[in-house]
C-alpha positions in Angstrom: 126.2 81.9 221.4 128.0 82.5 218.1 127.3 80.1 215.3 130.1 77.9 214.2 131.6 78.8 210.8 131.3 76.0 208.3 134.1 75.6 205.8 134.6 73.4 202.7 137.6 72.9 200.5 137.0 73.8 196.8 139.2 72.8 193.9 140.2 75.9 192.0 140.6 73.9 188.8 137.3 71.9 188.5 135.1 73.2 191.4 134.9 69.9 193.2 134.1 70.2 197.0 135.6 68.2 199.9 134.9 68.4 203.6 138.6 68.2 204.3 141.9 69.2 202.7 143.6 66.8 200.3 146.8 67.2 198.4 145.2 65.9 195.2 141.8 66.6 193.9 139.9 63.3 193.5 137.9 64.6 190.4 140.5 66.3 188.2 143.7 64.8 189.8 145.3 68.2 190.1 147.7 68.7 193.0 147.5 71.5 195.6 144.3 73.0 194.1 142.0 72.6 197.1 141.4 76.0 198.9 139.4 76.5 202.1 136.3 78.6 201.7 133.6 79.6 204.2 130.0 78.5 203.6 127.3 80.9 204.7 123.6 80.5 204.4 122.6 83.0 201.8 119.4 84.7 201.1 117.5 84.1 198.0 118.7 86.7 195.6 117.3 85.0 192.5 114.2 87.2 192.4 116.2 90.4 192.8 118.4 89.4 189.9 115.5 88.4 187.6 113.4 91.5 188.2 110.0 91.5 186.5 108.9 88.2 185.1 109.0 87.9 181.3 106.2 86.6 179.2 106.7 83.9 176.5 106.7 85.2 172.9 106.0 83.4 169.7 109.1 83.0 167.6 107.4 84.8 164.6 106.6 87.8 166.8 110.3 88.4 167.8 111.8 91.2 165.7 115.5 91.7 165.0 116.6 95.3 164.3 119.6 96.6 162.4 121.3 97.7 165.6 121.5 94.2 167.0 125.0 93.9 165.6 127.6 96.6 164.9 131.1 96.4 163.5 134.3 97.6 165.1 136.1 98.4 161.8 138.8 95.9 162.9 138.2 93.5 160.1 139.9 90.4 161.6 138.1 90.8 164.9 134.7 91.3 163.2 135.4 88.2 161.2 136.0 86.1 164.3 133.0 87.5 166.1 130.7 86.6 163.1 130.4 90.0 161.5 130.6 92.3 164.5 129.6 92.7 168.1 126.1 91.5 169.1 124.3 93.8 171.5 123.9 92.1 174.9 126.5 89.5 174.2 129.2 88.3 176.6 132.6 87.5 175.0 135.4 85.7 176.9 139.0 86.3 175.6 141.8 84.0 176.9 145.5 83.7 176.1 149.0 83.6 177.6 150.3 86.6 179.5 151.7 89.2 177.2 150.1 87.8 174.1 148.2 91.0 173.4 144.7 90.6 174.9 144.7 94.0 176.6 146.2 95.6 173.5 143.5 94.2 171.3 140.6 95.3 173.5 142.0 98.8 174.0 142.2 99.2 170.2 138.7 97.9 169.9 137.4 100.3 172.5 139.0 103.2 170.6 137.1 102.2 167.5 133.8 101.7 169.3 134.1 105.0 171.2 134.7 106.9 167.9 131.9 105.1 166.0 129.2 104.6 168.7 129.8 106.7 171.8 131.0 105.9 175.3 133.1 102.8 176.1 134.2 101.6 179.6 137.5 99.8 180.3 137.5 98.3 183.8 140.9 97.2 185.0 141.6 95.2 188.2 145.3 94.8 187.5 146.5 98.2 186.4 146.1 101.8 187.5 144.6 104.5 185.2 148.1 106.0 184.8 149.5 102.6 183.5 146.6 102.3 181.1 147.2 105.8 179.9 150.9 104.9 179.2 149.8 101.9 177.0 147.2 104.1 175.2 149.9 106.6 174.4 152.2 103.9 173.0 149.3 102.6 170.9 148.2 106.0 169.7 144.8 105.7 171.3 143.1 109.1 171.8 139.4 108.9 172.5 137.3 111.3 174.4 134.5 108.8 174.9 136.8 106.1 176.3 136.5 105.9 180.1 138.8 103.9 182.5 137.8 102.5 185.8 140.3 100.9 188.2 138.0 98.7 190.4 137.7 95.2 191.5 134.3 95.3 193.3 131.5 94.0 191.1 128.9 96.2 192.8 130.9 99.4 192.1 131.5 98.3 188.5 127.8 97.8 187.9 127.0 101.1 189.5 129.5 102.9 187.3 128.1 101.1 184.2 124.5 102.1 185.1 125.6 105.8 185.5 127.8 105.9 182.3 125.6 103.8 180.0 128.5 102.8 177.7 128.2 101.0 174.4 130.8 98.4 175.4 132.3 97.2 178.7 135.6 95.4 179.1 136.6 93.6 182.3 140.3 93.0 182.6 140.4 90.5 184.1 137.4 88.6 185.4 139.6 86.7 188.0 140.4 90.0 189.8 136.7 91.0 190.3 134.8 89.9 193.4 131.4 90.3 194.9 130.8 90.9 198.6 128.0 88.3 198.6 130.6 85.6 198.8 133.3 85.3 201.5 135.9 83.7 199.3 138.9 85.5 197.7 138.9 87.0 194.2 139.8 84.4 191.6 138.3 81.5 193.4 135.9 79.2 191.7 132.8 80.6 193.5 133.8 84.2 192.9 134.5 83.7 189.2 131.2 81.8 188.7 129.1 84.4 190.6 130.8 87.4 189.0 130.5 86.1 185.4 126.9 85.1 186.1 125.9 88.6 187.3 127.8 90.2 184.4 125.9 88.0 182.0 122.6 89.0 183.5 123.5 92.7 183.4 124.5 92.4 179.7 121.3 90.7 178.7 119.2 93.1 180.7 120.8 96.4 179.5 121.9 95.2 176.0 125.5 96.3 176.7 128.1 94.0 175.1 130.6 92.8 177.7 134.1 91.5 177.1 135.8 89.4 179.8 139.5 88.8 179.7 140.4 85.6 181.4 143.7 84.3 182.8 144.9 80.9 181.6 146.5 78.0 183.4 149.9 76.5 182.6 148.1 74.0 180.4 146.6 76.8 178.3 143.0 76.5 179.5 141.1 79.4 180.9 141.5 79.5 184.7 138.4 79.1 186.8 135.4 76.8 186.6 134.5 75.2 183.2 131.0 76.7 183.6 132.5 80.1 182.7 132.9 79.1 179.1 129.3 77.8 179.1 127.8 81.0 180.5 129.4 83.4 177.8 128.2 83.6 174.2 131.6 83.6 172.6 135.0 82.2 173.6 138.1 83.6 171.8 141.6 82.3 172.3 144.7 84.3 171.5 147.4 82.0 170.1 150.9 82.8 169.1 154.6 82.4 170.0 156.5 85.3 171.6 159.3 84.4 169.2 157.0 85.3 166.3 155.3 88.6 165.6 152.1 87.0 164.4 149.0 86.4 166.6 146.0 84.3 165.8 142.6 85.0 167.4 140.6 81.8 167.2 136.9 81.4 168.0 136.2 78.1 169.8 132.6 78.9 170.7 130.3 81.4 169.0 126.5 81.5 169.3 126.3 84.2 166.7 128.8 83.0 164.0 131.0 80.3 162.8 133.3 78.4 165.2 136.9 77.7 164.3 137.1 81.1 162.6 140.4 82.8 162.9 141.8 86.3 162.7 145.4 87.0 162.0 147.3 90.0 163.5 150.9 91.1 163.5 152.3 92.6 166.7 154.1 95.9 166.0 155.4 98.8 168.1 152.1 100.6 167.5 150.0 97.6 168.5 148.2 94.8 166.7 147.9 95.3 162.9 145.6 93.3 160.8 146.9 90.8 158.2 144.6 90.9 155.2 146.3 88.0 153.4 147.6 85.4 155.9 148.6 82.9 153.2 151.0 85.4 151.6 152.5 86.2 155.1 153.1 82.6 156.0 154.8 81.9 152.7 156.9 85.1 152.5 160.2 83.5 153.5 159.7 80.0 152.0 163.0 78.6 150.7 163.1 77.5 147.0 163.9 73.9 146.1 164.5 72.8 149.7 164.0 69.2 150.7 161.3 68.5 153.3 159.3 71.7 152.5 155.8 71.6 151.1 152.8 74.0 150.9 149.5 72.8 152.4 146.0 74.3 152.5 144.2 74.4 155.8 140.6 75.6 156.1 140.1 77.8 159.1 136.4 78.5 159.5 135.4 80.0 156.1 139.0 81.0 155.1 141.5 78.8 153.4 145.1 79.4 154.6 148.2 78.3 152.7 151.1 77.4 155.1 154.5 75.9 154.7 155.0 72.6 156.4 158.6 71.4 157.0 160.0 68.0 157.9 163.5 66.9 158.8 164.4 63.2 158.7 167.9 62.3 160.1 169.6 59.1 161.2 169.7 58.5 164.9 172.0 56.4 167.2 169.4 56.2 169.9 167.5 53.0 170.5 164.2 54.8 170.3 164.0 57.4 167.4 162.5 60.8 168.2 159.2 62.0 166.8 158.7 65.7 167.3 155.9 67.9 165.9 155.2 71.6 166.3 151.9 73.0 165.0 150.4 69.6 164.1 149.1 66.7 166.3 151.9 64.4 167.5 149.7 61.3 167.3 148.7 62.1 163.8 152.3 62.5 162.7 153.1 59.1 164.3 150.2 57.5 162.4 151.3 58.9 159.1 154.8 57.8 159.6 153.5 54.2 160.2 151.5 54.5 156.9 154.7 55.4 155.1 156.6 52.5 156.5 153.8 49.9 155.9 152.2 51.1 152.6 155.2 52.8 150.8 158.1 50.7 152.2 160.1 53.6 153.7 162.3 52.4 156.5 162.0 55.2 159.1 162.7 53.1 162.3 166.3 54.3 162.5 165.4 57.9 161.8 164.5 60.9 163.9 161.5 62.7 162.4 160.8 66.4 163.1 157.7 68.2 161.7 157.0 71.9 162.0 154.4 74.4 160.7 156.2 77.6 159.9 155.0 80.9 161.4 153.6 79.5 164.6 150.4 78.4 163.0 148.6 75.4 164.6 146.8 73.1 162.1 144.2 70.6 163.2 142.7 69.3 160.0 142.9 66.0 158.2 143.4 67.8 154.8 147.1 68.3 155.6 147.8 64.5 156.0 149.1 64.1 152.5 151.3 67.2 153.0 152.9 65.8 156.1 153.6 62.5 154.2 155.0 64.5 151.3 157.3 66.5 153.5 158.7 63.5 155.4 159.2 61.6 152.1 161.0 64.6 150.5 163.4 64.9 153.4 164.0 61.1 153.6 164.7 60.8 149.9 166.6 64.1 149.7 164.4 65.2 146.8 162.7 68.6 146.8 159.1 69.1 145.9 158.3 71.6 143.1 157.9 75.0 144.6 154.7 75.7 142.6 152.9 72.7 144.0 150.2 72.6 146.7 149.5 69.2 148.4 146.2 68.4 150.1 144.3 65.3 151.1 143.3 63.1 154.0 145.1 59.8 154.4 143.6 56.6 155.8 145.4 53.6 157.5 145.1 51.6 154.3 147.1 54.2 152.5 144.1 55.6 150.6 143.8 59.3 149.9 140.3 60.5 150.9 138.4 63.5 149.6 138.5 66.9 151.4 135.9 69.6 151.9 135.8 73.0 150.1 138.4 71.9 147.5 137.3 74.6 145.1 137.8 77.4 147.6 141.2 76.1 148.5 142.3 75.9 144.9 141.1 79.4 144.0 143.2 80.8 146.9 146.2 78.9 145.7 145.8 80.0 142.2 145.7 83.7 143.3 149.1 83.2 144.9 150.6 81.8 141.7 150.6 78.1 142.3 150.3 76.1 139.1 150.1 72.5 140.3 148.1 70.6 143.0 148.2 67.1 144.3 144.8 66.2 145.7 142.4 63.3 146.0 141.0 61.8 142.7 137.5 62.2 144.0 137.9 65.9 144.2 139.6 66.1 140.8 136.6 64.4 139.1 134.3 67.1 140.5 136.6 70.1 139.8 137.8 69.5 136.2 135.4 72.0 134.7 135.3 74.5 137.6 135.9 78.1 136.5 138.8 80.1 138.2 141.2 77.1 138.6 141.4 76.0 135.0 145.0 77.2 134.7 146.1 74.9 137.5 147.3 71.4 136.8 145.2 69.1 139.0 146.9 65.8 139.7 144.5 63.3 141.3 145.8 60.4 143.4 144.0 57.5 145.1 146.8 56.1 147.2 149.8 57.4 149.0 152.1 55.2 146.8 150.6 56.9 143.7 151.2 60.3 145.3 154.8 59.5 145.8 155.1 58.7 142.1 153.5 62.1 141.2 155.7 64.1 143.6 159.0 62.6 142.8 
């Protein structure tokens, strides 16, 4: 008698299991994400994956060679990775469709194949002819770059063992499946099993592996959350299709700094590095325009100067609008309340719009004072001096708090010709005799009200 097939319903968003179908997942509250999957009793494959048992080593006995990290000669990518690619590492790259993920890895494979030897590009979405067309557009000509159009994990690992490449790229991990599981490619179980086996293969052979991941409509990488825990590094490609600039941000990195960013510009020939992002973001800044201010944001180890704009206009609506692009909406609402309470600006009958120019997203308290300055400038119809940089964290009592790495930010501003800076008094007291920024006029403030007097 044939055994009855057991099935469960698995949420494709969070991995939660249910014995029956439901329209809404009880764990993550997402609709129509439960998919039926068969459950089969599987043999113990853990021993086969582990191979020979390893012996514990004393930390002092472990040696690190010079070949444990190598550069790609793409400076912005090497910066985000922490100085280059670590052997045996697994890197996950996520981003919106068409943002440039495949373009970046193809350019990276070209560099690696020329510097180190063979490189393998596995595509589960495109044919070799389509990849060749993109390579011609990007000017990629590499004899050691191999392309494999395959979705079976067993075949991919077999080809990798035969070729022994220096780097493997899987585009994308949601299209790869293993025959050990009955579920369809892209399901929670398949993504978890495929990524786990690729991680084991990378650690065993020392071959760095890059996984390109699809994203959901909310911008998160599709599949189980455990995928981001398995890999060593998680990179997100950010940018707006209306802008030519792309930002590669590290949100997890076991071998380098988190929150490090690399800036690229999308051109006809592919992604080009932007050596000086501050100069790029400030290239089209209007002079003597109300509501415009330059702020300094520290992204990883790099300070970036960006233009922040605000527009305050009367409204006839009962509830005025508060819109922010590039900065946190809740933070903007909080700072507007500080302006009303501590400075006396009446913004209740005004629509307030705040935007970071260039598609940059800033999530740092050091731009608080810049947001307040831009809103006040637009409200009072008074421009801020174009040679002024504004930085500082603002508290609910209206006090201006100290920021980190002030010296590094000021040196970067001085290089671009800025001569005046409004910043917290605590930082000024520490920086009065610092070399390299002596030509800048440092104007320390303790409260938001005092900052308004300095600015206008």
